[in-house]
C-alpha positions as CSV (number, residue, x, y, z in Angstrom):
1,X,0.1,0.0,0.0
2,X,1.1,3.4,-0.8
3,X,0.3,6.7,1.1
4,X,-2.1,8.0,-2.1
5,X,-3.8,4.6,-1.3
6,X,-5.1,5.3,1.8
7,X,-8.5,7.7,1.7
8,X,-10.5,6.1,4.4
9,X,-9.5,5.9,8.2
10,X,-11.0,4.5,10.8
11,X,-10.6,5.6,14.2
12,X,-12.3,3.5,17.0
13,X,-12.8,5.3,20.3
14,X,-14.0,8.8,19.9
15,X,-13.6,9.8,23.6
16,X,-10.4,12.2,24.4
17,X,-8.0,11.4,22.2
18,X,-9.9,9.4,19.5
19,X,-12.1,12.4,18.5
20,X,-9.2,14.9,18.4
21,X,-6.9,12.3,16.0
22,X,-9.8,11.9,13.7
23,X,-10.2,15.8,13.5
24,X,-6.4,16.0,12.5
25,X,-7.5,13.2,10.4
26,X,-10.4,15.5,8.2
27,X,-8.0,18.3,8.1
28,X,-5.7,16.4,6.1
29,X,-8.2,15.4,3.6
30,X,-9.2,12.0,4.8
31,X,-12.4,10.3,5.2
32,X,-12.8,9.8,8.4
33,X,-15.1,7.3,10.3
34,X,-15.1,7.7,13.5
35,X,-16.5,4.0,15.4
36,X,-17.8,4.4,19.3
37,X,-20.0,1.9,21.3
38,X,-21.8,4.6,22.9
39,X,-23.7,7.1,20.6
40,X,-24.0,9.7,23.8
41,X,-19.9,9.7,23.2
42,X,-19.9,10.6,19.9
43,X,-22.5,13.2,19.9
44,X,-20.0,14.8,22.7
45,X,-17.2,13.8,20.1
46,X,-18.5,16.2,17.0
47,X,-19.6,18.8,19.2
48,X,-15.7,19.2,20.8
49,X,-14.3,18.7,17.2
50,X,-16.6,21.6,16.1
51,X,-15.5,23.8,18.9
52,X,-11.9,22.9,18.3
53,X,-11.9,24.2,14.7
54,X,-13.4,27.6,15.6
55,X,-10.6,27.5,18.4
56,X,-8.0,26.9,15.6
57,X,-9.4,29.1,13.1
58,X,-8.7,32.0,16.0
59,X,-5.4,31.3,15.3
60,X,-5.2,30.8,11.5
61,X,-4.4,27.2,12.3
62,X,-7.5,26.2,9.6
63,X,-9.3,28.5,7.4
64,X,-13.2,29.5,8.5
65,X,-14.5,28.7,5.6
66,X,-12.8,25.1,5.5
67,X,-15.0,24.1,8.8
68,X,-17.8,22.5,7.7
69,X,-16.1,20.4,4.7
70,X,-13.9,19.2,7.6
71,X,-16.8,18.2,9.6
72,X,-18.3,16.5,6.5
73,X,-15.8,14.5,6.3
74,X,-15.8,13.3,9.7
75,X,-18.6,10.0,9.8
76,X,-19.7,9.0,13.3
77,X,-21.1,5.9,13.8
78,X,-21.8,2.5,16.2
79,X,-21.1,-0.1,13.6
80,X,-17.7,-1.0,13.8
81,X,-17.8,-4.3,11.3
82,X,-19.8,-1.7,8.8
83,X,-16.9,0.8,8.9
84,X,-14.1,-1.4,9.0
85,X,-14.5,-2.9,5.6
86,X,-13.8,-0.1,3.8
87,X,-10.9,1.5,5.8
88,X,-7.4,2.1,4.7
89,X,-6.0,2.8,7.7
90,X,-7.4,2.1,11.2
91,X,-6.2,3.5,14.7
92,X,-7.4,2.4,18.1
93,X,-7.8,4.7,20.7
94,X,-9.6,2.8,23.0
95,X,-9.7,2.0,27.2
96,X,-6.6,1.2,28.4
97,X,-7.6,-2.0,28.5
98,X,-5.8,-5.2,27.5
99,X,-8.5,-7.6,27.1
100,X,-10.8,-5.1,25.4
101,X,-8.0,-4.4,23.3
102,X,-7.4,-8.0,22.0
103,X,-11.3,-8.3,21.0
104,X,-11.1,-5.2,19.2
105,X,-8.1,-6.4,17.0
106,X,-9.2,-10.2,16.7
107,X,-12.6,-8.0,15.3
108,X,-10.0,-6.0,13.2
109,X,-8.5,-8.5,11.3
110,X,-12.1,-10.6,10.6
111,X,-13.5,-7.3,9.4
112,X,-10.3,-5.2,7.5
113,X,-8.5,-6.1,4.6
114,X,-5.5,-7.6,5.1
115,X,-3.1,-5.1,3.6
116,X,-4.2,-2.1,5.8
117,X,-2.1,-0.6,9.1
118,X,-3.7,-1.8,11.7
119,X,-2.4,0.7,14.6
120,X,-2.8,1.6,18.4
121,X,-2.7,4.8,20.2
122,X,-2.1,3.2,23.4
123,X,0.0,5.1,25.8
124,X,1.2,2.8,28.2
125,X,0.3,-0.9,27.4
126,X,2.4,-3.5,25.6
127,X,0.2,-3.4,22.7
128,X,2.4,-6.2,20.8
129,X,2.6,-8.6,23.2
130,X,-1.4,-8.5,23.9
131,X,-1.5,-9.0,20.4
132,X,1.0,-11.9,19.5
133,X,-1.9,-14.0,18.2
134,X,-3.1,-11.9,15.5
135,X,-2.7,-12.6,12.2
136,X,-0.7,-10.4,10.5
137,X,1.7,-9.4,12.6
138,X,3.9,-7.1,10.2
139,X,1.1,-4.6,10.1
140,X,0.6,-3.7,13.5
141,X,2.1,-0.6,14.6
142,X,1.9,2.1,17.4
143,X,1.1,5.9,16.6
144,X,1.3,7.4,19.6
145,X,-0.4,10.6,19.6
146,X,-0.8,13.4,22.8
147,X,-2.9,15.3,24.2
148,X,-4.8,17.3,22.6
149,X,-3.5,15.8,19.3
150,X,-5.2,18.5,16.9
151,X,-2.7,20.8,18.8
152,X,0.4,18.9,20.0
153,X,2.8,18.5,16.8
154,X,4.1,15.1,17.6
155,X,3.6,11.1,17.4
156,X,5.9,9.0,18.6
157,X,6.0,6.0,16.3
158,X,7.0,2.4,17.5
159,X,7.2,-0.6,15.6
160,X,7.6,-4.5,16.7
161,X,9.9,-6.6,15.4
162,X,7.3,-8.3,13.1
163,X,6.7,-5.3,11.6
164,X,7.1,-4.3,8.1
165,X,9.3,-1.7,6.7
166,X,7.0,-0.6,4.4
167,X,4.6,-0.2,7.5
168,X,6.9,1.7,9.6
169,X,7.9,3.9,6.5
170,X,4.1,4.9,5.6
171,X,3.5,5.3,9.3
172,X,6.3,8.4,8.8
173,X,4.9,9.5,5.6
174,X,1.0,9.2,6.8
175,X,1.9,11.7,9.7
176,X,4.2,13.9,7.8
177,X,1.7,14.4,5.3
178,X,-1.2,15.5,8.4
179,X,2.0,18.0,9.5
180,X,3.2,16.4,12.4
181,X,6.8,15.1,13.9
182,X,6.7,11.6,14.0
183,X,9.1,10.5,16.0
184,X,9.9,6.9,14.6
185,X,11.4,4.9,17.8
186,X,13.7,2.0,16.6
187,X,11.8,-0.3,18.8
188,X,8.8,-0.4,21.1
189,X,9.2,0.3,24.9
190,X,6.5,0.7,27.1
191,X,5.6,4.4,27.7
192,X,7.8,5.0,24.9
193,X,10.1,8.6,25.1
194,X,8.0,10.9,26.8
195,X,6.1,8.9,28.7
196,X,9.0,7.3,30.2
197,X,10.4,10.9,30.9
198,X,7.0,12.1,32.4
199,X,6.3,9.3,34.8
200,X,9.8,10.0,36.4
201,X,9.0,13.7,37.0
202,X,5.1,12.4,38.3
203,X,6.6,10.1,40.6
204,X,9.1,12.8,41.8
205,X,5.9,15.3,42.1
206,X,4.1,13.1,44.1
207,X,6.5,12.3,46.8
208,X,6.8,15.8,47.4
209,X,3.3,16.1,47.8
210,X,2.9,13.1,50.5
211,X,6.0,14.1,52.7
212,X,4.4,17.9,52.7
213,X,7.5,19.0,51.1
214,X,5.7,21.3,49.2
215,X,1.9,22.3,47.6
216,X,0.4,21.7,44.5
217,X,0.4,24.8,43.8
218,X,4.3,25.8,44.9
219,X,5.7,22.4,42.6
220,X,3.9,23.8,39.5
221,X,4.8,27.3,40.0
222,X,8.4,26.5,40.5
223,X,8.3,23.8,37.5
224,X,5.9,26.6,35.3
225,X,8.8,29.3,35.8
226,X,12.0,27.2,35.5
227,X,11.5,24.3,33.4
228,X,8.9,25.3,31.5
229,X,11.1,28.5,30.2
230,X,14.1,26.0,29.5
231,X,12.2,22.7,28.3
232,X,10.9,24.2,25.0
233,X,14.3,26.0,24.1
234,X,17.0,23.3,24.8
235,X,14.8,20.0,25.9
236,X,16.3,17.7,28.3
237,X,19.8,16.5,26.7
238,X,20.8,19.6,25.3
239,X,20.5,20.9,28.3
240,X,23.5,18.8,30.2
241,X,25.6,20.7,27.7
242,X,24.7,23.2,29.1
243,X,25.2,22.3,32.5
244,X,28.5,21.3,31.0
245,X,29.3,17.6,30.5
246,X,32.1,17.3,33.3
247,X,29.8,18.9,36.1
248,X,27.0,16.4,35.0
249,X,30.1,13.9,35.5
250,X,31.1,15.3,39.3
251,X,27.3,15.4,40.1
252,X,26.6,11.5,39.1
253,X,29.9,10.3,40.3
254,X,29.3,12.3,43.9
255,X,25.8,10.3,44.1
256,X,27.7,6.9,43.3
257,X,26.6,6.3,39.9
258,X,28.4,6.4,36.8
259,X,27.4,7.1,33.1
260,X,29.9,5.8,30.0
261,X,28.1,7.9,27.9
262,X,29.1,10.7,29.8
263,X,32.5,9.6,30.8
264,X,33.3,8.8,27.1
265,X,32.6,12.0,26.1
266,X,34.7,14.1,28.7
267,X,37.3,12.1,28.2
268,X,37.6,13.3,24.7
269,X,36.8,17.3,25.5
270,X,33.9,17.0,24.6
271,X,32.3,19.2,27.5
272,X,29.0,21.2,25.9
273,X,28.6,24.9,24.9
274,X,31.8,25.5,26.2
275,X,34.1,23.5,23.8
276,X,31.7,23.5,21.0
277,X,30.7,20.0,21.3
278,X,28.7,17.9,23.5
279,X,25.8,15.7,23.0
280,X,25.7,18.1,20.1
281,X,27.8,19.4,17.8
282,X,27.5,23.6,17.8
283,X,29.0,24.0,14.5
284,X,32.3,25.9,15.7
285,X,30.5,28.5,17.1
286,X,31.9,30.3,20.0
287,X,31.1,29.7,23.9
288,X,29.5,34.0,23.7
289,X,27.9,33.0,20.4
290,X,25.7,30.2,21.9
291,X,25.1,31.5,25.3
292,X,23.4,34.8,23.0
293,X,21.7,32.5,21.3
294,X,20.0,30.7,24.3
295,X,19.7,33.8,26.8
296,X,17.7,35.5,23.6
297,X,15.5,32.1,23.1
298,X,15.2,32.6,27.0
299,X,13.9,35.9,27.4
300,X,11.7,35.8,24.5
301,X,10.1,32.5,25.9
302,X,10.2,33.9,29.6
303,X,8.1,37.6,28.4
304,X,5.8,35.8,26.4
305,X,4.9,33.7,29.8
306,X,4.7,36.6,31.9
307,X,2.6,38.4,29.8
308,X,0.3,36.0,29.0
309,X,-0.2,33.3,32.0
310,X,2.1,35.0,34.7
311,X,2.4,31.4,35.7
312,X,-0.7,31.4,37.2
313,X,-3.0,28.1,37.0
314,X,-5.4,27.9,33.9
């Protein structure tokens, strides 16, 4: 199957993720069949999509004149079999219940053509272990979106060892066509990249709260006014380049740890921004040039947050 062969997209589950993913595909020009067992959830989904589109129009992310056509490309239904039979791609976004997902994929293998992608949006389950008995495992892949999908630009794509190379390549091209940033993992691991890191943050957060070391308001304020300024500019890996990998190594060593990846770079004199190379290569720029660019971006980010949020809760 080629990218141009995908016309009809089946999204199963019209909840918080499913309705928004369906919207993105409809914005991308696909005919979308949004299936859920609950008619009330489908009605809510269409209302949310309508509201989402008008919000996007305010920020010129869609044209107001296109909204009706986008909505007309979304077909809500409670009939899985009927819509699965005409699907060129399916993506499930149902409850994180292994038994429900297995039951659903068994139906999809009966209803769908053998050559189409069967994707899962699961955020934490090992979908490939759950589906290990499903026929044609080469077409099963994880497409992990982030809430809200109609705004967040990135989708993590994770194959199993059995996923066909053409399915992987097609998945990347598909999300590029949607205007997303596909992050292709070399192989699937539960929680992918973002949730693995986010879960570590959540664990530290709840430890602080349960030990009464900080309030919810204090934690959110300090994160928004520190990491919230820095992370959008240089992420978490490049942050260590600005700390200095020699200092990072000293901190790890003082705690009794050892990270060979860092030690190897320190031994080569690749300490980060101050030497022009660390985890990143700074292309021969001086430390002053690198730091100036960082600081200008930080100040723009700080100015935006102070003006628009004042770091207050939503």
